[in-house]
C-alpha positions as CSV (number, residue, x, y, z in Angstrom):
1,M,35.9,30.9,43.5
2,F,32.9,32.6,41.9
3,N,30.2,34.4,43.7
4,I,26.9,32.9,42.4
5,N,23.8,34.6,44.0
6,S,20.1,33.9,43.7
7,E,19.7,36.6,41.0
8,M,22.2,34.8,38.7
9,A,20.5,31.5,39.3
10,W,17.1,33.0,38.4
11,Q,18.6,34.6,35.2
12,A,20.0,31.2,34.2
13,L,16.6,29.5,34.8
14,N,14.8,32.2,32.8
15,M,17.3,31.7,30.0
16,F,16.8,27.9,30.0
17,G,13.0,28.4,29.9
18,F,13.3,30.9,27.0
19,L,15.6,28.6,25.0
20,A,13.3,25.6,25.6
21,V,10.3,27.5,24.2
22,E,12.3,29.1,21.4
23,L,13.8,25.8,20.2
24,T,10.4,24.0,20.5
25,L,8.8,26.6,18.2
26,L,11.7,26.5,15.8
27,F,11.5,22.7,15.6
28,L,7.8,23.0,14.9
29,A,8.2,25.8,12.3
30,I,11.0,24.0,10.4
31,S,9.1,20.7,10.4
32,Y,6.0,22.4,8.9
33,L,8.1,24.1,6.3
34,V,9.7,20.8,5.3
35,G,6.2,19.3,5.0
36,V,5.2,22.1,2.7
37,L,8.3,21.6,0.6
38,Q,7.6,18.0,0.2
39,L,4.3,18.8,-1.4
40,Y,6.0,20.6,-4.2
41,I,9.4,18.9,-4.6
42,P,9.0,15.3,-5.8
43,P,11.2,12.7,-4.0
44,Q,12.7,11.5,-7.3
45,K,14.2,15.0,-7.7
46,I,15.8,14.9,-4.3
47,Q,17.1,11.4,-4.8
48,R,18.7,12.5,-8.1
49,I,20.4,15.5,-6.6
50,L,21.5,13.9,-3.3
51,S,22.3,10.4,-4.6
52,A,25.2,8.7,-2.6
53,K,26.1,6.9,-5.9
54,N,27.0,10.3,-7.4
55,G,30.1,11.8,-6.0
56,S,28.9,15.2,-6.5
57,G,25.9,14.5,-4.2
58,Y,28.2,14.7,-1.2
59,I,29.4,18.2,-2.2
60,V,25.9,19.4,-2.9
61,A,24.8,18.1,0.5
62,G,27.7,20.0,2.2
63,F,26.8,23.3,0.5
64,L,23.1,22.7,1.3
65,G,24.1,22.4,5.0
66,A,26.3,25.5,4.6
67,I,23.5,27.7,3.4
68,T,20.9,26.7,6.0
69,P,21.3,29.1,9.0
70,F,20.1,26.6,11.6
71,C,21.5,24.9,14.6
72,S,21.3,21.1,15.2
73,C,17.8,21.2,16.7
74,S,16.3,22.6,13.5
75,T,18.6,20.6,11.2
76,I,16.8,17.4,12.4
77,P,13.4,18.2,10.7
78,F,15.3,18.7,7.5
79,L,17.1,15.4,7.9
80,K,13.8,13.6,8.5
81,G,12.4,15.1,5.2
82,L,15.5,13.8,3.4
83,L,15.0,10.4,5.0
84,R,11.4,10.3,3.7
85,A,12.5,11.4,0.3
86,R,15.0,8.4,0.3
87,A,18.0,10.6,-0.4
88,G,21.4,8.8,-0.1
89,F,22.4,7.9,3.4
90,G,26.0,9.3,3.1
91,T,24.8,12.6,1.6
92,M,22.3,13.0,4.4
93,M,25.1,12.5,7.0
94,V,27.1,15.2,5.2
95,F,24.2,17.6,5.5
96,L,23.7,16.7,9.2
97,F,27.4,17.5,10.0
98,A,27.8,20.5,7.8
99,S,24.6,22.3,8.7
100,P,25.6,23.4,12.3
101,L,29.3,23.8,11.5
102,L,29.1,25.8,8.3
103,N,25.9,27.9,8.6
104,P,26.3,31.6,7.4
105,I,26.2,33.0,10.9
106,I,29.3,31.1,12.0
107,I,31.1,31.9,8.8
108,G,30.2,35.5,9.1
109,L,31.5,35.6,12.7
110,F,34.8,33.9,11.6
111,A,35.2,36.5,8.8
112,V,34.6,39.5,11.1
113,T,36.7,38.1,14.0
114,F,39.6,36.3,12.2
115,G,39.6,37.6,8.6
116,W,38.8,35.8,5.3
117,K,41.9,33.6,5.3
118,V,41.0,31.9,8.5
119,S,37.3,31.7,7.5
120,V,38.3,30.0,4.2
121,F,40.5,27.6,6.0
122,Y,37.8,26.7,8.6
123,F,35.3,26.3,5.8
124,A,37.5,23.9,3.9
125,I,38.4,21.8,7.0
126,A,34.8,21.6,8.2
127,M,33.5,20.8,4.7
128,G,36.2,18.1,4.2
129,V,35.6,16.5,7.6
130,S,31.8,16.5,6.9
131,V,32.2,14.8,3.5
132,V,34.7,12.3,4.6
133,A,32.6,11.3,7.6
134,G,29.5,11.0,5.5
135,Y,31.3,8.9,3.0
136,L,32.8,6.6,5.6
137,L,29.5,6.1,7.3
138,E,28.0,5.1,4.0
139,K,30.7,2.7,3.1
140,L,30.8,1.1,6.6
141,G,27.1,0.3,6.3
142,F,25.7,2.5,9.1
143,E,22.5,2.9,7.2
144,K,21.3,-0.4,8.7
145,Y,20.9,1.3,12.0
146,V,18.3,3.7,10.6
147,K,14.8,2.5,11.9
148,A,12.4,1.5,9.2
149,E,9.7,3.9,10.4
150,S,12.0,6.9,9.9
151,Y,11.4,6.5,6.2
152,L,7.6,6.7,6.6
153,E,5.4,9.7,6.9
154,P,3.6,9.6,10.3
155,E,-0.2,9.2,10.1
156,A,-2.7,10.5,12.6
157,K,-5.2,7.9,14.0
158,K,-8.3,7.7,12.0
159,C,-11.7,6.5,13.3
160,G,-13.5,6.8,10.0
161,S,-17.3,6.5,10.4
162,S,-17.1,4.4,13.5
163,C,-16.8,7.4,15.9
164,S,-20.1,9.1,15.3
165,G,-21.8,7.1,12.5
166,K,-21.0,9.9,10.1
167,P,-18.5,9.7,7.2
168,A,-15.1,11.1,8.0
169,V,-14.4,14.6,6.7
170,E,-11.2,14.8,4.7
171,R,-8.8,17.4,6.2
172,N,-7.2,19.9,3.9
173,K,-3.5,19.5,3.1
174,W,-2.3,22.3,5.4
175,L,-3.9,20.6,8.5
176,K,-2.5,17.3,7.3
177,I,1.0,18.8,7.3
178,W,0.4,20.2,10.9
179,D,-0.8,16.7,12.0
180,S,2.4,15.2,10.7
181,T,4.5,17.9,12.3
182,W,2.9,17.5,15.7
183,L,3.3,13.7,15.5
184,D,7.0,14.1,14.6
185,F,7.5,16.4,17.7
186,K,5.7,13.9,20.0
187,K,8.0,11.1,18.6
188,V,11.2,13.1,19.1
189,L,10.4,14.5,22.5
190,P,11.3,11.3,24.5
191,Y,14.6,11.1,22.7
192,L,15.4,14.8,23.5
193,I,14.7,14.1,27.2
194,G,16.7,10.8,27.3
195,M,18.7,10.7,24.1
196,S,22.0,9.8,25.7
197,G,23.8,7.8,28.3
198,L,26.5,8.2,30.9
199,I,29.4,8.9,28.5
200,Y,27.5,11.8,26.9
201,L,26.4,13.1,30.3
202,I,30.0,13.2,31.6
203,G,31.4,14.7,28.4
204,A,28.6,17.4,28.3
205,C,29.1,18.3,31.9
206,V,32.9,18.7,31.5
207,L,32.5,20.7,28.3
208,N,29.8,22.9,29.7
209,A,31.7,23.5,33.0
210,V,34.8,24.7,30.9
211,F,32.5,26.9,28.8
212,I,31.0,28.5,32.0
213,Y,34.5,29.0,33.5
214,K,35.6,30.8,30.3
215,A,32.4,32.8,30.2
216,V,32.8,33.9,33.8
217,K,36.5,34.7,33.2
218,L,35.4,36.9,30.3
219,K,32.9,38.7,32.5
220,I,35.6,39.4,35.1
221,A,38.5,40.2,32.8
222,G,36.5,41.8,29.9
223,N,39.5,41.9,27.4
224,D,39.9,40.8,23.8
225,E,42.2,37.8,24.6
226,T,39.6,36.1,26.9
227,A,36.8,37.0,24.4
228,M,38.8,35.2,21.6
229,D,39.5,32.3,23.9
230,L,35.8,31.8,24.6
231,F,34.9,32.1,20.9
232,R,37.5,29.5,19.8
233,F,36.3,27.1,22.5
234,S,32.6,27.5,21.5
235,I,33.5,26.2,18.1
236,I,35.5,23.2,19.4
237,H,32.7,22.6,22.1
238,L,30.2,21.8,19.3
239,M,32.5,19.5,17.3
240,V,33.5,17.5,20.5
241,L,29.9,17.1,21.6
242,F,29.2,15.4,18.3
243,V,32.1,13.0,18.8
244,V,31.1,12.3,22.4
245,L,27.5,11.6,21.3
246,F,28.7,9.1,18.8
247,I,31.0,7.4,21.2
248,D,28.1,7.3,23.7
249,K,25.8,5.5,21.2
250,W,28.3,2.8,20.2
251,L,29.9,2.2,23.7
252,P,26.9,2.3,26.0
253,L,27.5,1.9,29.8
């Protein structure tokens, strides 16, 4: 049906490598930034602003997600920072859902492509779904599934004076933040490689196959109708992936 040659395969491989490096660097940079912010913003302040007991905390979390121009891979470090600050579980979930769906880049694309009315409608629906999902997960007690170590700051192994017989040298705060960042990355890496099961694998393959089909169709046709079709599906693609991932976690095969 489609003529895929070695050049196209090589370009796809190069793009995969580029994205892997880019997203890794982004994860490390955002993790380090979160560590710096934790030095200057006390946990009590975050708990007060994003408390699940305060109804406004859900709205604040939604707007916080909306103003962060990040994809899911860089939203996770922010979420880890909120966990360690003991923010409300429901509000953290709202931030997790809203950040990739409502970031300024997506809203800007909607405004340019569909106009402000459709953009406002999309914003309201995505915000509403994020808030309702976070609230329901809080009330259904899903916080119990969060691992206890997720609330703790990772610590590098210390050998004290036993390594060389000399007193250990205290590292400065910036190096400590980097140590914590690197330990977080090493902990997350195995989950990035094997984070899901058969249900997610099948769902992701089907969704990606449809996306590739629509992208190739756009390359061949090159008209506005196929471009809009691909753009609409790219938004649906992200939402459905979240749903499939949740199903995969609670219905393992």
